[in-house]
C-alpha positions in Angstrom: -49.0 46.4 71.7 -50.8 48.4 70.1 -50.7 51.8 68.2 -52.9 54.2 66.2 -50.9 54.8 63.3 -52.8 57.8 61.6 -51.9 56.0 58.2 -49.5 53.0 58.3 -48.5 54.3 54.8 -46.7 57.3 56.1 -44.5 55.2 58.1 -41.8 54.6 55.3 -40.0 52.2 58.5 -42.9 50.2 59.3 -41.0 47.0 59.2 -38.2 48.2 61.1 -40.5 49.7 63.9 -42.1 46.5 63.9 -39.0 44.4 64.3 -38.1 46.9 66.9 -41.1 46.3 68.9 -40.0 42.7 69.3 -43.6 41.4 70.6 -45.5 38.3 70.2 -49.2 40.5 69.1 -49.1 43.9 67.8 -52.3 45.5 66.4 -52.7 48.9 65.2 -55.5 51.1 64.0 -56.7 53.6 61.6 -54.5 52.3 59.5 -56.1 54.5 56.3 -55.5 51.9 53.7 -57.5 50.1 51.0 -56.1 46.3 49.7 -54.9 47.8 46.5 -53.2 50.2 48.4 -51.2 47.3 50.5 -47.3 46.5 49.3 -46.1 43.6 49.7 -43.7 45.5 52.8 -46.5 46.0 54.8 -47.7 42.0 54.3 -44.0 40.2 54.5 -42.9 41.2 57.9 -39.9 38.4 58.8 -41.2 35.8 61.6 -44.8 37.7 61.5 -48.5 36.9 59.5 -50.7 39.7 59.2 -54.8 40.2 59.3 -56.2 43.4 58.0 -60.0 44.6 58.2 -60.2 47.0 55.1 -63.0 50.0 54.8 -65.6 49.2 52.3 -67.0 53.1 53.2 -65.1 55.6 54.5 -61.9 54.7 52.8 -59.2 56.5 54.0 -60.3 57.1 57.4 -60.4 53.6 59.4 -58.7 50.5 59.2 -57.1 48.0 61.8 -54.2 44.9 61.3 -53.0 42.6 63.9 -49.3 41.3 63.7 -48.6 37.8 65.2 -45.2 36.3 65.5 -45.0 32.9 64.4 -45.4 31.4 67.6 -48.7 33.2 68.2 -50.4 32.2 64.5 -54.2 32.6 65.3 -56.7 29.6 64.4 -59.2 31.5 63.1 -60.4 35.3 62.6 -63.7 37.2 62.7 -64.6 40.6 61.2 -67.9 41.2 63.1 -69.0 42.4 66.4 -72.5 41.3 66.1 -75.1 40.6 63.5 -74.1 43.9 61.7 -71.2 43.5 58.8 -68.3 46.1 60.2 -68.4 48.3 56.7 -65.7 50.7 58.4 -63.2 48.0 59.0 -63.0 48.5 62.6 -63.0 45.2 64.1 -60.9 42.2 64.0 -61.2 38.8 66.3 -58.5 36.4 66.5 -59.1 33.1 68.3 -55.8 31.3 69.5 -55.0 28.0 71.4 -54.4 29.0 75.3 -54.0 25.4 76.7 -57.3 23.8 76.8 -59.0 27.0 76.9 -59.2 29.8 73.9 -57.5 33.5 73.9 -59.7 35.9 72.1 -58.0 38.9 71.1 -60.4 41.9 70.2 -58.8 44.7 68.3 -60.8 47.5 67.9 -61.0 51.6 66.3 -64.0 52.9 68.3 -65.7 55.7 66.3 -65.2 59.3 67.1 -68.4 61.5 68.2 -69.5 63.5 71.0 -72.7 64.0 73.0 -74.4 67.1 71.9 -72.9 67.7 69.0 -73.5 69.0 65.5 -73.1 65.8 64.1 -75.1 63.4 66.0 -75.3 61.2 63.6 -71.9 60.0 64.3 -72.3 59.8 68.1 -75.3 57.7 67.3 -72.7 55.6 65.5 -70.3 55.3 68.2 -73.0 54.5 70.8 -74.3 51.9 68.3 -70.5 50.6 68.3 -70.0 50.1 72.0 -73.7 47.9 72.2 -72.6 45.8 70.1 -68.6 45.2 71.6 -70.5 45.3 75.0 -72.4 41.8 73.7 -69.4 40.4 71.9 -67.5 40.4 75.1 -70.0 39.1 77.3 -70.6 36.2 74.5 -66.5 35.7 74.6 -66.7 36.0 79.0 -69.9 33.3 78.5 -67.5 30.6 76.8 -65.1 30.9 79.5 -62.7 32.7 76.9 -59.7 34.9 78.0 -59.9 38.4 76.6 -57.9 41.1 75.3 -59.5 44.0 74.7 -57.2 46.9 72.7 -57.3 49.5 70.8 -58.6 53.4 70.7 -61.6 53.4 72.4 -62.2 57.0 71.7 -63.8 57.2 75.3 -62.1 58.9 78.8 -63.4 56.9 81.3 -61.3 59.1 83.9 -60.8 62.8 85.0 -56.9 61.5 85.5 -57.2 60.2 81.5 -58.3 63.9 80.6 -56.0 67.1 80.7 -58.8 69.1 80.2 -61.0 67.6 82.9 -58.2 68.0 85.3 -58.3 71.6 83.9 -62.1 72.0 85.1 -61.6 70.5 88.3 -58.8 73.3 88.8 -61.5 75.7 88.2 -63.8 74.1 90.2 -66.6 73.2 87.5 -68.8 70.7 87.6 -67.6 67.3 85.9 -70.9 65.4 86.9 -72.0 66.3 83.0 -68.9 65.3 81.3 -68.7 61.7 83.4 -72.4 60.8 82.5 -72.5 60.7 78.4 -73.4 57.8 76.9 -70.5 56.6 76.0 -68.8 56.8 79.1 -71.5 54.8 80.6 -71.4 51.9 78.1 -67.7 51.6 78.1 -68.0 51.8 82.0 -70.6 49.1 81.8 -68.1 46.6 79.4 -65.4 46.9 82.2 -67.7 45.8 84.6 -68.7 42.7 82.5 -65.3 40.8 83.9 -62.2 43.5 82.1 -59.1 45.3 83.6 -57.6 48.4 82.2 -53.9 47.2 82.5 -52.6 50.6 82.8 -54.9 51.6 86.0 -54.3 48.1 87.6 -50.4 49.6 88.2 -50.8 53.0 88.9 -54.3 53.8 90.3 -53.6 57.0 90.7 -51.2 58.6 88.2 -52.0 61.5 86.5 -50.3 63.6 83.3 -50.1 60.2 81.2 -51.6 60.5 77.5 -51.8 58.5 75.0 -53.0 60.8 72.3 -52.9 65.2 71.4 -54.2 67.6 69.3 -52.1 68.2 66.9 -54.0 71.2 65.6 -52.8 72.9 69.0 -49.5 71.1 69.6 -50.9 70.2 72.4 -47.9 67.6 72.8 -45.6 69.7 73.6 -47.1 70.6 77.0 -48.3 67.0 77.3 -52.0 68.3 77.1 -53.7 65.5 76.2 -56.3 62.5 77.0 -55.8 58.5 77.5 -58.1 56.9 75.1 -55.7 54.0 73.7 -56.5 50.9 76.3 -55.3 47.2 76.5 -57.9 45.4 79.0 -57.6 41.9 79.8 -60.3 39.2 81.6 -59.8 39.0 85.3 -58.1 35.6 85.0 -55.0 37.1 83.2 -54.9 39.9 85.5 -52.5 38.4 87.5 -49.9 38.0 84.6 -49.8 41.4 84.1 -45.9 42.4 84.8 -45.5 45.8 83.6 -47.4 48.8 80.8 -45.7 51.1 78.8 -46.8 54.5 77.4 -44.0 55.0 74.7 -44.5 59.0 74.9 -41.3 59.7 72.9 -42.4 57.5 69.7 -43.6 60.0 66.8 -45.2 59.5 63.6 -48.7 59.7 64.6 -50.9 62.3 67.0 -51.0 58.8 69.3 -48.4 56.9 71.1 -47.7 53.3 71.2 -48.6 51.2 74.4 -47.2 47.9 75.6 -48.2 45.4 77.7 -46.0 42.4 79.4 -47.7 39.5 80.4 -46.1 36.6 82.1 -45.6 34.0 79.7 -48.5 32.3 78.0 -48.7 28.9 76.9 -49.8 29.6 73.4 -49.9 27.1 70.8 -49.3 28.0 67.4 -52.3 26.9 64.5 -50.4 24.4 62.5 -52.8 26.1 59.4 -52.9 30.0 59.2 -56.0 31.3 58.4 -56.7 32.1 54.6 -57.5 36.0 54.9 -53.7 36.0 56.0 -52.0 38.7 53.8 -49.8 35.9 52.7 -52.6 34.1 50.8 -53.3 37.8 48.6 -52.7 36.6 45.1 -51.2 39.8 44.3 -48.7 39.5 47.4 -47.8 36.1 47.2 -47.6 36.3 43.4 -50.2 34.0 42.0 -51.6 37.0 40.1 -50.0 37.4 37.3 -50.1 41.1 36.2 -51.0 42.2 32.8 -48.2 43.3 32.2 -47.2 39.9 31.7 -48.8 39.8 28.3 -48.1 43.0 26.9 -44.9 43.6 24.6 -43.4 46.2 23.1 -44.0 46.7 19.6 -42.1 49.3 17.7 -44.1 51.5 15.5 -42.5 54.1 12.7 -45.9 56.3 13.5 -44.7 60.0 14.0 -40.6 58.7 13.8 -38.5 61.6 12.2 -36.4 61.0 9.3 -33.3 62.8 8.6 -34.9 64.9 5.9 -37.7 66.2 8.0 -35.2 66.9 11.2 -36.3 70.2 12.6 -32.6 72.2 13.2 -32.1 72.5 16.3 -31.1 76.4 15.7 -35.2 77.2 14.4 -37.3 75.6 16.6 -40.8 75.7 15.6 -44.5 75.9 17.7 -45.8 72.3 16.7 -49.4 72.3 17.3 -51.5 71.3 14.7 -48.9 69.3 12.5 -51.5 65.9 11.2 -54.0 68.9 10.1 -50.8 70.9 8.5 -49.5 68.2 6.5 -53.0 67.3 5.2 -53.6 70.9 4.0 -49.8 70.7 2.4 -50.9 66.8 0.5 -54.1 69.2 -0.8 -51.9 71.7 -1.8 -51.1 70.0 -5.8 -50.2 72.9 -7.9 -47.2 75.2 -7.5 -49.0 78.2 -6.7 -51.1 76.5 -4.2 -47.6 75.1 -2.2 -46.5 78.8 -2.9 -49.3 80.3 -1.1 -49.5 77.6 1.9 -45.4 78.7 2.1 -46.2 82.3 2.5 -49.0 82.0 5.0 -46.3 79.8 6.9 -43.8 83.0 6.8 -46.2 85.5 7.6 -46.8 83.2 10.7 -43.3 83.1 11.9 -41.9 86.5 10.6 -42.4 88.4 14.1 -40.3 90.2 15.6 -37.8 87.9 18.0 -37.9 87.9 21.6 -36.3 89.9 23.7 -33.2 88.5 25.5 -34.9 89.1 28.9 -38.1 87.0 27.9 -36.4 84.2 25.2 -36.1 80.7 26.9 -34.8 79.5 23.0 -33.1 80.3 20.3 -33.8 83.5 18.4 -35.7 83.3 15.5 -34.3 84.0 12.4 -37.0 85.1 9.6 -33.9 85.9 6.9 -34.0 83.0 5.7 -37.1 81.4 3.1 -38.9 78.5 5.2 -38.0 74.8 4.7 -40.8 72.2 4.0 -40.3 71.1 7.8 -41.5 74.8 8.8 -44.5 75.3 6.4 -45.9 72.3 8.4 -47.1 74.4 11.3 -48.9 76.9 9.4 -52.2 76.1 11.5 -50.1 77.9 14.8 -50.1 80.9 12.8 -52.0 82.9 15.6 -50.9 81.3 18.3 -47.4 82.2 17.3 -47.9 85.6 16.5 -49.3 85.9 20.3 -46.8 83.9 22.0 -43.8 85.7 20.3 -45.0 89.5 19.4 -42.8 91.6 20.6 -44.8 94.8 22.9 -46.2 97.3 20.2 -44.4 100.7 20.1 -45.7 104.0 19.5 -43.8 104.2 16.1 -46.4 103.7 13.2 -45.5 100.5 11.2 -45.3 100.7 7.1 -48.1 99.2 5.4 -45.9 97.1 3.7 -43.4 96.0 5.7 -40.6 93.0 3.7 -39.4 91.0 6.5 -37.4 87.8 4.8 -38.6 88.1 1.7 -42.5 88.4 2.2 -44.7 91.3 2.9 -47.1 91.7 5.7 -49.6 93.9 6.0 -49.3 95.6 9.6 -53.2 95.9 9.1 -53.0 92.2 10.1 -50.5 92.4 13.3 -52.5 93.0 15.8 -51.4 95.0 18.8 -51.6 94.1 22.9 -54.0 96.6 24.7 -52.5 96.8 27.8 -49.2 98.1 26.0 -51.3 100.9 23.7 -50.0 104.1 23.8 -46.9 104.8 25.3 -48.1 106.5 28.3 -49.8 103.9 29.7 -48.3 102.6 32.6 -48.4 98.9 33.8 -50.1 98.2 37.0 -47.7 97.6 39.7 -47.1 94.0 41.8 -47.9 95.9 44.9 -50.9 97.2 43.7 -52.1 94.0 42.9 -51.3 91.9 45.4 -52.5 92.9 48.9 -50.8 91.0 51.7 -52.4 90.3 55.5 -52.2 93.0 58.1 -49.6 92.8 60.8 -51.2 90.2 63.4 -52.3 91.8 66.8 -50.3 90.4 69.6 -51.6 87.8 72.7 -52.2 90.1 75.6 -50.7 88.0 77.9 -47.4 87.2 76.0 -47.1 90.2 73.9 -46.1 87.5 70.6 -47.4 88.1 67.4 -50.8 85.7 67.1 -51.6 83.2 64.5 -54.5 83.2 62.3 -56.3 80.1 61.7 -59.4 79.0 60.4 -62.7 77.4 61.8 -63.0 74.0 60.3 -65.7 73.0 62.8 -69.0 73.1 61.1 -71.3 75.6 62.2 -72.4 78.9 61.7 -68.6 80.4 62.4 -67.3 77.5 59.9 -64.6 79.1 57.7 -64.3 81.9 59.1 -60.9 83.4 60.5 -59.2 84.6 64.1 -56.2 85.4 65.8 -55.5 83.5 68.6 -52.2 82.6 70.6 -49.4 81.4 68.9 -48.0 79.1 71.8 -49.3 75.6 72.6 -52.1 74.7 74.3 -51.3 73.5 78.2 -52.4 73.7 82.1 -53.1 76.9 82.4 -51.0 79.2 84.2 -48.2 78.0 82.6 -46.1 80.4 80.8 -45.6 78.1 78.2 -49.4 77.5 77.6 -51.5 79.3 75.5 -53.1 82.6 77.1 -57.0 82.9 76.1 -56.7 85.8 73.4 -58.5 85.3 70.6 -60.0 87.7 68.0 -61.9 87.6 64.4 -60.1 88.9 61.7 -62.8 90.5 59.9 -63.5 92.3 63.8 -59.3 93.4 63.8 -59.8 94.6 60.4 -63.1 97.1 61.0 -60.6 98.6 63.9 -57.9 99.1 62.3 -59.5 100.7 59.4 -61.2 103.0 62.2 
């Protein structure tokens, strides 16, 4: 079996899923995981050994892995197609004992790219990868090895493998240019080397069987997709093909799993597991000790409150600059200096209590003299007076107001600008928050259209537009998206007129 996972860590029940498949060989693509992110739950699956190709660049976008039952342990592995090193983790080749011959299983995730695209670099990378793959397959067949090539090929070889191409055929549009792109030509050349498409071998003319759907357009709901996931075998295995299953009901990715069943092969498991198996990773096998094992707790008394300095729960303080303030207090050696420091603290805390609507703590009493613990927060004067200050009123405060035994100069208490003057209304929430306009109705179904944003790189990147809310599907179907389209800024201009 093979499956593009679109992120292996998104499958919380991966172990149960793999055991449920109950297959001898399971190959996965687009794992999107690096070695330091791979947990033991993925490496230790009962009855299986696993191998991973990790991306060294474009981390989080590619990667492949293969799982084998212990009855099919490979004798060796390889991660290179040709002379070029695969830096994106897109290739994993395993060799198995097949009687007196060798079985080569090539697990690949071919880069995605399209001819005449605005990003030609990825398409050039794809073409280079396909050429290297072609040379490697030819080399394995020349060695008289049996070959199974499987993975996400990102290539549609036939009109039957693309719902979009079938739509063009229905509208009598030319498909010559579509079928002659470089990637399709090279992929057909790989098939011509002596490989068989297992699905088309059993179902040569079947339509509407797809393995990948655009999740952005919810195309899976109307089965409007593509068949870009393949299991190809060398011709010597063609007569051993029993069945081919496309598990479209299996969710969790924009791809679905495919399963090939062959007649029993005389595979002899290798008595020695290759040393790049995940079971041998030091962090998985337990041979690598964690740095935490060399550390122990140190019980420090720094910053621990004693009973004499513990702050009463009924009088919460703003402890924002305790170290600086404690230093100030130590410098206040004379009684007059200490008294002055206490008065400063009282001034910072002698503010009007919070109202019930905004208070989240118990109210602060200002009729009592401050304790020594309170004097340690004098540096929070500006903060406390700003946070706890009651909105100013239109009444004038006397110059010398007595609060809690301390005299406060009203000039030192600044009022907040928004509420100066009793008659100044505050701006309403509706005047600040302006919602989106009511969306237009799509022309065919009369439904509220959806607002989307162009993500493709180009002149319209970032522009917003309205389209039909239904999922994309075959034309003419009531459940399919209609052709309604309108730019967001154009709709706004029409509304204003």
